[in-house]
N, C-alpha and C positions, 0 to 999 in steps of 0.2 A: 541601523543594524551594522555592526562591524563587518569588514570584508571576510574575516575568518568564519564568522557565524553564518554569513550568507552562503559561503562555499559549502559549509557543512550541511546547511538546509538544502541546497541544490542537490547535493549527493544523496541525501535522505529521500527527497521527493523523486529524484531520478530512479533510485532503486525501487521505490514503490510503483512507479509507472512501469518499469520493466517487469516487475512481478505480476502486475495486473494484466499487462500485455500477454505474458506467457500463460497466465491462468485462462485467458480468453482465446488461447491458441492462435494468436495473431503474430505475424512477422513485423519487423520494423518497417518494411516496405509497405505492408497493408495499412499500418497506422499512418504512415507518412502520406499515403495516397488519400486517406479519409480526411486528413488535416489539410491537404493541399500544399504540402511542403516536401522537401527532399529527404531521402533516407538519412543523410548525414545529420540533419536537424534533429530527428528523433534520437539518433545515436548520441549526439552531444548532450541532449537533455537527460537521457538515461544514465550517461556516465557522470552527470553532475557538473559538466563544463558550463552548461547554460541553464539558468533558472527560468522555467516557463512563467509567463505572466498569468494573472488570474483568468483572463479570457481563455487562454490556451489550456489551463488546468481544467476548466469547465468542459472544454472540447474533449480532452482526454477522458474525463469522467463519463461523458456521454457515450464515447466509443466503448468504454469498458463496462457500462451499465452500473456505475457506482456513483457515490456522492464525491464531489471534489474534496470534501473534508477527509474522506478516507485516504486520499493520496497524500494529504498533509499529516495525518495521524497514524498511518499504518505502522511506522517504526518508532512511534513516540514511546518514551520511557514512563509516561504518566499512567498510573494504574487505571484511571477511568477510560483513557483511550484504549488501553490494552483490553479492558473488560468489554468495551464496545466491539472491538475486533473479534474477540472470542464469541460474543453474542451473534455476530454476523455469520461466523463459521458454524455455530451450532444450529442456527435457524434452518439450514439446508438438510439437517439430519432428522431421522425418525426419533420419536420420544425415547425409546429404549436406548438408542445410541447416544443421545444427549445425556441421559442419566449415567451411562457408563463412563463417558468422558468427565462428567462432573465428579464422579467418585474418584477417578484417577487424579484429577486436579486436587481434590481435597486431601487425598493420601500423600501426594507429592508435596503439597504446601505444608502439611503437618510434619513430614519428614525433614524438609528443608528448614522449617521454623525451629527445629530442635538444635540446629547448629549454632 
């Protein structure tokens, strides 16, 4: 992988880790403590300066209660990855709320598809 691609991937993964950390209402310090690293290490990963290795990605996922793949695909432009992300978000909702969101998505997609 070229250096530029790796840097972009590190930034994408770092943003996904930061979002998951905030969703779980954890501070960088709390995550760092659970990982057994310093606060700066978590900060550097979240800012995309350092790309975590696979083992570290799995540790992050365990802390956040998600799959490691979610950290890699959360910001993916691929429709299947985006659909999986929407599915995970919908799973936490009541059936009526899921239906409402699906209707909004259908209306929005139809409107945007006309352009």
